[in-house]
C-alpha positions as CSV (number, residue, x, y, z in Angstrom):
1,M,-0.6,-18.6,-20.6
2,A,-4.2,-17.1,-19.9
3,W,-2.7,-13.8,-18.5
4,G,0.0,-13.7,-21.8
5,E,3.9,-13.8,-22.1
6,D,5.9,-12.2,-19.7
7,E,8.3,-10.3,-22.3
8,K,5.0,-9.0,-24.1
9,S,4.0,-7.5,-21.3
10,F,6.7,-5.1,-20.5
11,A,6.7,-4.6,-24.2
12,Y,3.3,-3.0,-23.4
13,L,4.5,-0.7,-20.4
14,H,5.1,2.5,-22.8
15,W,1.2,2.4,-24.3
16,F,0.3,0.7,-21.0
17,T,1.4,3.9,-18.3
18,K,0.9,6.9,-21.5
19,Q,-3.2,5.3,-21.3
20,L,-3.1,6.0,-17.2
21,S,-1.7,8.8,-16.9
22,E,-4.6,10.3,-19.7
23,T,-7.3,8.6,-18.9
24,N,-6.3,9.0,-14.9
25,P,-6.2,13.1,-14.4
26,G,-3.8,14.0,-11.0
27,S,-2.0,10.5,-11.4
28,R,1.6,10.2,-10.7
29,V,2.7,7.6,-13.2
30,V,6.6,6.9,-13.7
31,L,8.1,4.7,-15.9
32,E,11.8,4.6,-15.9
33,T,14.0,2.2,-18.1
34,D,18.0,1.6,-19.2
35,G,18.4,3.2,-22.7
36,G,14.3,3.4,-23.5
37,Q,14.8,-0.3,-23.9
38,K,14.9,-2.3,-20.9
39,F,12.6,-1.8,-17.7
40,V,13.9,-0.5,-14.4
41,R,11.1,0.0,-12.3
42,L,7.5,1.9,-12.2
43,F,5.8,4.1,-9.8
44,I,1.8,4.6,-10.0
45,A,-0.3,6.8,-7.9
46,F,-3.7,6.9,-9.1
47,G,-5.2,10.6,-8.5
48,A,-8.2,9.6,-7.1
49,C,-6.6,8.1,-4.3
50,I,-3.9,10.7,-4.1
51,C,-7.3,12.9,-3.5
52,G,-9.1,10.8,-1.3
53,F,-6.0,10.6,1.5
54,N,-6.3,14.5,1.6
55,Y,-9.4,14.1,3.8
56,C,-7.7,10.9,5.7
57,R,-5.5,10.3,8.8
58,P,-1.8,11.0,8.1
59,L,-0.9,7.6,8.7
60,L,0.5,5.1,5.9
61,F,1.6,1.5,6.1
62,M,4.8,0.7,4.2
63,D,5.1,-3.1,2.8
64,A,6.3,-5.0,0.2
65,A,6.2,-8.0,-1.3
66,H,8.2,-10.8,-3.7
67,L,6.6,-11.5,-6.8
68,K,6.3,-14.7,-8.6
69,S,6.1,-14.2,-12.1
70,K,8.9,-15.2,-14.9
71,Y,11.0,-12.2,-13.9
72,L,10.3,-11.7,-10.3
73,G,10.9,-8.4,-8.6
74,H,9.4,-6.9,-5.8
75,L,6.1,-4.7,-5.6
76,M,6.4,-1.9,-2.8
77,A,2.8,-0.2,-1.8
78,A,1.8,2.5,1.0
79,T,-1.4,2.3,2.3
80,G,-3.1,4.5,3.8
81,P,-6.7,4.0,6.0
82,N,-9.3,6.0,5.6
83,G,-12.0,6.6,8.5
84,D,-13.7,3.3,8.6
85,N,-10.5,1.3,8.0
86,G,-10.4,0.5,4.7
87,N,-7.8,1.4,2.1
88,V,-7.5,4.7,1.0
89,L,-3.9,5.5,-0.8
90,K,-2.2,3.0,-3.0
91,L,0.9,3.9,-4.2
92,F,2.7,0.9,-5.8
93,S,5.9,0.4,-7.4
94,T,7.9,-2.4,-8.9
95,D,11.6,-3.0,-8.3
96,A,12.5,-0.1,-7.0
97,N,14.7,0.1,-3.8
98,W,12.9,2.3,-0.8
99,K,14.5,6.0,-1.5
100,W,13.3,5.9,-5.1
101,F,10.0,5.2,-4.4
102,M,10.0,7.7,-1.1
103,E,10.9,10.7,-3.0
104,H,8.2,9.7,-5.1
105,L,5.3,9.4,-2.6
106,R,6.9,12.8,-1.5
107,E,5.4,13.9,-4.3
108,V,1.5,13.4,-4.4
109,I,1.6,14.2,-0.6
110,S,0.5,18.1,0.5
111,P,4.1,19.2,2.2
112,Q,1.6,20.8,5.0
113,R,0.4,16.4,6.0
114,Q,2.9,15.2,9.3
115,L,3.2,11.9,8.5
116,T,3.2,8.4,10.3
117,F,4.5,5.3,8.5
118,V,4.6,2.0,10.2
119,S,6.4,-0.3,8.8
120,D,8.3,-4.0,9.8
121,R,11.6,-1.9,10.6
122,G,13.2,-3.4,7.1
123,S,16.8,-1.4,7.2
124,G,15.9,0.4,3.8
125,L,12.8,2.0,5.5
126,V,14.3,3.0,8.9
127,N,17.1,4.9,6.9
128,Q,14.9,6.4,3.9
129,I,12.0,8.1,5.7
130,P,14.2,10.5,8.0
131,V,16.1,11.6,4.9
132,V,12.8,11.9,2.7
133,F,10.3,12.9,5.5
134,P,12.5,14.9,7.8
135,G,10.2,14.7,10.7
136,A,7.9,12.0,10.5
137,Y,7.1,9.6,13.2
138,H,7.9,6.2,12.0
139,G,6.1,3.0,14.0
140,W,6.8,-0.7,13.9
141,C,3.8,-3.1,12.2
142,Y,2.6,-5.7,15.1
143,W,2.4,-8.5,12.8
144,H,5.9,-8.5,11.2
145,M,8.1,-7.9,14.8
146,T,5.2,-11.3,15.8
147,N,6.4,-13.0,13.0
148,N,10.1,-12.1,14.7
149,V,10.0,-13.1,18.0
150,N,8.0,-16.3,16.8
151,A,10.9,-17.3,14.4
152,C,13.3,-17.4,17.5
153,L,11.2,-19.3,19.8
154,P,11.8,-23.6,19.8
155,K,9.2,-25.0,18.1
156,S,9.0,-28.2,19.5
157,A,7.8,-26.0,23.2
158,K,4.4,-24.9,21.8
159,T,2.9,-24.2,24.9
160,Y,6.1,-21.8,26.0
161,T,5.5,-20.1,22.6
162,N,2.0,-19.2,22.9
163,Y,2.6,-17.7,26.1
164,V,5.5,-16.1,25.2
165,L,3.7,-14.5,21.7
166,K,0.6,-13.6,24.7
167,L,3.1,-11.5,26.5
168,F,4.0,-9.9,23.5
169,E,0.9,-9.3,22.5
170,K,-0.5,-7.3,26.4
171,C,3.0,-5.4,25.2
172,A,1.7,-4.3,22.4
173,Y,-1.7,-3.2,22.9
174,A,-1.5,-2.0,26.3
175,N,-2.7,1.2,25.0
176,T,-4.9,0.6,22.3
177,H,-7.4,-2.7,21.3
178,V,-7.3,-2.2,17.3
179,E,-7.2,-5.0,15.9
180,F,-4.2,-5.8,13.0
181,K,-4.9,-6.8,9.3
182,E,-1.9,-7.3,6.9
183,S,-4.9,-5.7,4.3
184,W,-2.6,-5.1,0.7
185,Y,-0.4,-8.3,1.0
186,N,-3.1,-10.4,0.7
187,L,-5.2,-8.5,-1.3
188,M,-2.2,-9.3,-4.0
189,L,-1.8,-12.8,-3.6
190,E,-2.8,-13.6,-6.5
191,E,-1.7,-11.0,-9.0
192,R,2.2,-10.9,-7.7
193,E,2.1,-14.2,-10.0
194,M,1.1,-12.6,-12.9
195,P,2.9,-10.4,-15.5
196,I,3.7,-7.0,-15.2
197,I,1.4,-5.3,-17.1
198,V,-1.8,-7.7,-16.1
199,M,-0.6,-7.0,-12.8
200,V,-1.0,-3.2,-13.0
201,D,-4.0,-3.5,-14.2
202,K,-5.5,-6.4,-12.2
203,I,-4.8,-3.7,-8.7
204,R,-6.2,-1.0,-10.6
205,L,-10.0,-3.1,-11.6
206,K,-9.5,-3.5,-7.6
207,L,-8.9,-0.4,-6.7
208,M,-12.0,0.8,-9.2
209,E,-14.7,-1.7,-7.7
210,M,-13.7,-1.1,-3.8
211,M,-14.0,3.3,-4.7
212,C,-17.4,2.1,-6.3
213,T,-18.7,0.1,-3.3
214,R,-17.6,2.5,-0.9
215,R,-19.7,5.1,-2.7
216,E,-22.7,2.2,-3.0
217,E,-22.5,1.9,0.8
218,S,-22.2,5.5,1.5
219,V,-25.4,6.2,-0.4
220,T,-27.6,3.1,1.0
221,L,-26.6,3.9,4.8
222,F,-27.1,7.6,5.1
223,D,-29.6,10.0,4.0
224,W,-27.5,13.1,2.9
225,R,-30.5,14.7,1.1
226,G,-32.4,15.6,4.9
227,V,-32.4,18.9,6.1
228,V,-30.9,20.1,9.2
229,S,-33.2,22.3,11.4
230,K,-32.1,25.3,13.4
231,N,-33.1,23.4,16.5
232,G,-31.6,20.4,15.6
233,N,-34.3,17.7,14.9
C-alpha cells in the first residue's frame, strides 16, 4: 500500500517516461503500448550510463529476473563492469523478449566496439546475440552453470556433490582467479516486488547514488590537482 496501486502505476508511465527523456539528456526511453492503452514493454538506458560505458571494457553481463508485483513479468538487464569492477552500463526492460531488448541495446552502443556477452546460456540470448550482434563473443555465466550442475547431482550425497562442484570450479577458473558475483540480481531483490513506476524510479535512484559515491571516492582517493614535472616527480 505504501508503494501505491499497480493499476495507477501503469497509468503514470506515459508521464513518467516523458519526464525521464526530458530530464536525462542522451537517454533512450522506449514505452510500447497496445493501441496506446495497454502496457506491452518498456526499455530504459540512461544517458549517463551510455556515456560511461564508452570508457569501459566492452563486456556486458545479460540477465533476467521474475517480477513479483501483482501483474508479474520479467526484468531484463545489461550490466557492464568499470575499472573497479563496479556496474556502469545498466539497460533494463520489462516484459520484453531478448530480440527486442538486444535491438534497442544496439542503438545505444558504438558500432565500432567488439562486444563480449556473458549470460546464463538461455535459449533467447543464444539465438539472438548472433543475429543482432554478429561477430560478438558470448561466454557462459559460471554462477548459473554451477546451479545447473548442482541441480543434476543427488541431494543426499553431500560429500560427492561438493567434490564434483570443486572439480567444476577448477575447470571454470583454470586461467583466472576473478571472483564472480551476481550483482544485478541481488541489487534488485526488493524492487522486483514493487509496482512498475516505483520499481523504475527506485532503479534510477540507485544508479544516481552509485555514480555519486564513485565520484566522491575518486576525489578522496586521488589528488588530480597535482602537476607532473618533466622528470616524472
